[in-house]
GUTISE-642641 format. One record per atom (N, C-alpha, C): atom name; x, y, z. Coordinates in Angstrom, 2 decimals. Example, Ala and Ser with C-alpha at 12.3 -4.5 7.8 and 13.67 -1.06 7.14 Angstrom:
<rs>
(r 'N',(13.19,-5.69,7.80))
(r 'CA',(12.30,-4.50,7.80))
(r 'C',(13.20,-3.30,7.80))
(r 'N',(12.85,-2.25,7.08))
(r 'CA',(13.67,-1.06,7.14))
(r 'C',(12.90,0.03,7.87))
</rs>
This chain:
<rs>
(r 'N',(-13.05,-7.60,-10.59))
(r 'CA',(-13.57,-6.96,-9.41))
(r 'C',(-13.70,-5.46,-9.70))
(r 'N',(-14.84,-4.91,-9.36))
(r 'CA',(-15.05,-3.48,-9.59))
(r 'C',(-14.31,-2.68,-8.54))
(r 'N',(-13.95,-1.44,-8.91))
(r 'CA',(-13.17,-0.57,-8.03))
(r 'C',(-13.89,-0.36,-6.70))
(r 'N',(-15.18,-0.12,-6.73))
(r 'CA',(-15.93,0.12,-5.48))
(r 'C',(-15.86,-1.11,-4.57))
(r 'N',(-16.00,-2.31,-5.14))
(r 'CA',(-15.91,-3.54,-4.35))
(r 'C',(-14.52,-3.69,-3.74))
(r 'N',(-13.48,-3.38,-4.54))
(r 'CA',(-12.11,-3.46,-4.06))
(r 'C',(-11.88,-2.47,-2.93))
(r 'N',(-12.39,-1.22,-3.09))
(r 'CA',(-12.24,-0.21,-2.05))
(r 'C',(-12.93,-0.63,-0.75))
(r 'N',(-14.13,-1.22,-0.85))
(r 'CA',(-14.85,-1.68,0.33))
(r 'C',(-14.11,-2.82,1.02))
(r 'N',(-13.54,-3.73,0.24))
(r 'CA',(-12.78,-4.86,0.79))
(r 'C',(-11.53,-4.35,1.51))
(r 'N',(-10.83,-3.39,0.90))
(r 'CA',(-9.64,-2.82,1.53))
(r 'C',(-9.99,-2.08,2.81))
(r 'N',(-11.10,-1.35,2.81))
(r 'CA',(-11.52,-0.62,4.01))
(r 'C',(-11.84,-1.58,5.15))
(r 'N',(-12.46,-2.71,4.83))
(r 'CA',(-12.77,-3.71,5.86))
(r 'C',(-11.49,-4.30,6.42))
(r 'N',(-10.50,-4.55,5.57))
(r 'CA',(-9.23,-5.11,6.03))
(r 'C',(-8.51,-4.13,6.94))
(r 'N',(-8.53,-2.86,6.61))
(r 'CA',(-7.89,-1.82,7.43))
(r 'C',(-8.57,-1.75,8.79))
(r 'N',(-9.89,-1.78,8.80))
(r 'CA',(-10.63,-1.71,10.06))
(r 'C',(-10.34,-2.91,10.95))
(r 'N',(-10.17,-4.08,10.36))
(r 'CA',(-9.94,-5.30,11.13))
(r 'C',(-8.53,-5.38,11.70))
(r 'N',(-7.53,-4.95,10.94))
(r 'CA',(-6.15,-5.13,11.36))
(r 'C',(-5.46,-3.85,11.81))
(r 'N',(-5.97,-2.71,11.40))
(r 'CA',(-5.32,-1.44,11.73))
(r 'C',(-4.13,-1.15,10.83))
(r 'N',(-3.95,-1.96,9.77))
(r 'CA',(-2.85,-1.72,8.83))
(r 'C',(-3.40,-1.61,7.42))
(r 'N',(-2.61,-0.98,6.57))
(r 'CA',(-2.93,-0.91,5.14))
(r 'C',(-1.63,-1.00,4.36))
(r 'N',(-1.72,-1.42,3.12))
(r 'CA',(-0.55,-1.56,2.27))
(r 'C',(-0.62,-0.57,1.13))
(r 'N',(0.47,0.16,0.94))
(r 'CA',(0.59,1.14,-0.13))
(r 'C',(1.62,0.61,-1.12))
(r 'N',(1.29,0.62,-2.40))
(r 'CA',(2.23,0.19,-3.43))
(r 'C',(2.42,1.35,-4.40))
(r 'N',(3.69,1.65,-4.72))
(r 'CA',(4.00,2.78,-5.59))
(r 'C',(5.25,2.50,-6.40))
(r 'N',(5.52,3.37,-7.37))
(r 'CA',(6.69,3.21,-8.23))
(r 'C',(7.99,3.54,-7.50))
(r 'N',(7.93,4.42,-6.48))
(r 'CA',(9.14,4.81,-5.76))
(r 'C',(8.83,4.99,-4.28))
(r 'N',(9.88,5.00,-3.47))
(r 'CA',(9.72,5.23,-2.02))
(r 'C',(9.12,6.61,-1.78))
(r 'N',(9.58,7.59,-2.54))
(r 'CA',(9.09,8.96,-2.37))
(r 'C',(7.60,9.05,-2.62))
(r 'N',(7.13,8.40,-3.69))
(r 'CA',(5.71,8.40,-4.00))
(r 'C',(4.91,7.71,-2.90))
(r 'N',(5.41,6.58,-2.40))
(r 'CA',(4.72,5.85,-1.33))
(r 'C',(4.64,6.69,-0.06))
(r 'N',(5.75,7.36,0.29))
(r 'CA',(5.76,8.20,1.49))
(r 'C',(4.78,9.36,1.35))
(r 'N',(4.70,9.95,0.16))
(r 'CA',(3.75,11.04,-0.06))
(r 'C',(2.31,10.57,0.10))
(r 'N',(2.01,9.39,-0.44))
(r 'CA',(0.66,8.83,-0.28))
(r 'C',(0.34,8.54,1.17))
(r 'N',(1.32,8.02,1.92))
(r 'CA',(1.09,7.74,3.35))
(r 'C',(0.79,9.03,4.09))
(r 'N',(1.58,10.06,3.85))
(r 'CA',(1.37,11.34,4.52))
(r 'C',(0.00,11.93,4.17))
(r 'N',(-0.39,11.83,2.91))
(r 'CA',(-1.67,12.39,2.46))
(r 'C',(-2.85,11.60,3.00))
(r 'N',(-2.78,10.28,2.91))
(r 'CA',(-3.92,9.43,3.27))
(r 'C',(-4.02,9.13,4.75))
(r 'N',(-2.88,9.09,5.47))
(r 'CA',(-2.90,8.64,6.87))
(r 'C',(-2.32,9.63,7.86))
(r 'N',(-1.68,10.69,7.38))
(r 'CA',(-1.12,11.69,8.27))
(r 'C',(0.24,11.30,8.84))
(r 'N',(0.78,12.19,9.64))
(r 'CA',(2.13,12.00,10.16))
(r 'C',(2.20,10.98,11.29))
(r 'N',(1.06,10.57,11.83))
(r 'CA',(1.05,9.60,12.92))
(r 'C',(1.14,8.15,12.44))
(r 'N',(1.07,7.93,11.13))
(r 'CA',(1.15,6.57,10.59))
(r 'C',(2.55,6.00,10.81))
(r 'N',(2.61,4.70,11.05))
(r 'CA',(3.89,4.04,11.34))
(r 'C',(4.13,2.93,10.31))
(r 'N',(5.28,2.96,9.65))
(r 'CA',(5.62,1.92,8.67))
(r 'C',(6.08,0.68,9.43))
(r 'N',(5.42,-0.46,9.17))
(r 'CA',(5.76,-1.70,9.86))
(r 'C',(6.42,-2.73,8.96))
(r 'N',(6.38,-2.50,7.63))
(r 'CA',(7.03,-3.42,6.70))
(r 'C',(7.31,-2.69,5.39))
(r 'N',(8.43,-3.01,4.76))
(r 'CA',(8.79,-2.43,3.47))
(r 'C',(9.36,-3.53,2.59))
(r 'N',(8.91,-3.57,1.33))
(r 'CA',(9.38,-4.59,0.40))
(r 'C',(9.50,-4.01,-1.00))
(r 'N',(10.33,-4.65,-1.81))
(r 'CA',(10.36,-4.40,-3.24))
(r 'C',(9.67,-5.58,-3.89))
(r 'N',(8.69,-5.32,-4.75))
(r 'CA',(7.94,-6.37,-5.41))
(r 'C',(8.00,-6.16,-6.92))
(r 'N',(7.85,-7.24,-7.68))
(r 'CA',(7.81,-7.17,-9.13))
(r 'C',(6.37,-7.35,-9.59))
(r 'N',(5.93,-6.49,-10.50))
(r 'CA',(4.57,-6.55,-11.04))
(r 'C',(4.62,-6.54,-12.56))
(r 'N',(3.69,-7.28,-13.15))
(r 'CA',(3.57,-7.29,-14.60))
(r 'C',(4.59,-8.19,-15.26))
(r 'N',(4.77,-7.94,-16.53))
(r 'CA',(5.72,-8.74,-17.28))
(r 'C',(5.11,-10.03,-17.79))
(r 'N',(5.92,-10.77,-18.48))
(r 'CA',(5.50,-12.04,-19.06))
(r 'C',(6.44,-13.11,-18.52))
(r 'N',(5.90,-13.99,-17.70))
(r 'CA',(6.73,-15.05,-17.12))
(r 'C',(7.91,-14.52,-16.33))
(r 'N',(7.74,-13.36,-15.72))
(r 'CA',(8.81,-12.76,-14.93))
(r 'C',(9.71,-11.81,-15.71))
(r 'N',(9.63,-11.88,-17.03))
(r 'CA',(10.41,-10.97,-17.86))
(r 'C',(9.67,-9.64,-18.02))
(r 'N',(10.40,-8.59,-18.08))
(r 'CA',(9.85,-7.24,-18.28))
(r 'C',(9.01,-6.76,-17.09))
(r 'N',(9.13,-7.41,-15.95))
(r 'CA',(8.39,-7.00,-14.76))
(r 'C',(8.93,-5.66,-14.26))
(r 'N',(8.07,-4.90,-13.64))
(r 'CA',(8.43,-3.59,-13.11))
(r 'C',(8.59,-3.71,-11.59))
(r 'N',(9.72,-3.23,-11.08))
(r 'CA',(9.95,-3.25,-9.64))
(r 'C',(9.20,-2.10,-8.99))
(r 'N',(8.44,-2.42,-7.94))
(r 'CA',(7.67,-1.41,-7.21))
(r 'C',(7.98,-1.52,-5.72))
(r 'N',(7.60,-0.52,-4.98))
(r 'CA',(7.80,-0.47,-3.53))
(r 'C',(6.47,-0.72,-2.86))
(r 'N',(6.47,-1.57,-1.83))
(r 'CA',(5.26,-1.87,-1.09))
(r 'C',(5.52,-1.60,0.39))
(r 'N',(4.77,-0.67,0.97))
(r 'CA',(4.91,-0.32,2.39))
(r 'C',(3.64,-0.70,3.12))
(r 'N',(3.78,-1.38,4.24))
(r 'CA',(2.65,-1.67,5.11))
(r 'C',(2.69,-0.68,6.26))
(r 'N',(1.55,-0.05,6.50))
(r 'CA',(1.48,1.06,7.45))
(r 'C',(0.44,0.74,8.53))
(r 'N',(0.84,0.96,9.79))
(r 'CA',(-0.11,0.87,10.89))
(r 'C',(-0.77,2.23,11.00))
(r 'N',(-2.08,2.25,10.86))
(r 'CA',(-2.80,3.51,10.85))
(r 'C',(-3.17,3.93,12.27))
(r 'N',(-3.21,5.23,12.51))
(r 'CA',(-3.57,5.70,13.85))
(r 'C',(-5.03,5.33,14.18))
(r 'N',(-5.26,4.98,15.40))
(r 'CA',(-6.61,4.63,15.83))
(r 'C',(-7.38,5.90,16.17))
(r 'N',(-8.65,5.89,15.85))
(r 'CA',(-9.44,7.07,16.22))
(r 'C',(-10.47,7.32,15.29))
</rs>
């Protein structure tokens, strides 16, 4: 999937649900992205630790995934 197609798909999902998911290496990085992309009015509605990459579950990297309700407007 090309980046532009992925960005358009994500934008449509945000418009339909009012939420978006941010994935980052740390909580601090995720919070910075939320503040930059959505402002201080964004509300975190879900937080998870997820594993990405690796081979058969080995060597996977733990990442943080935050779901954010975006302000309407």
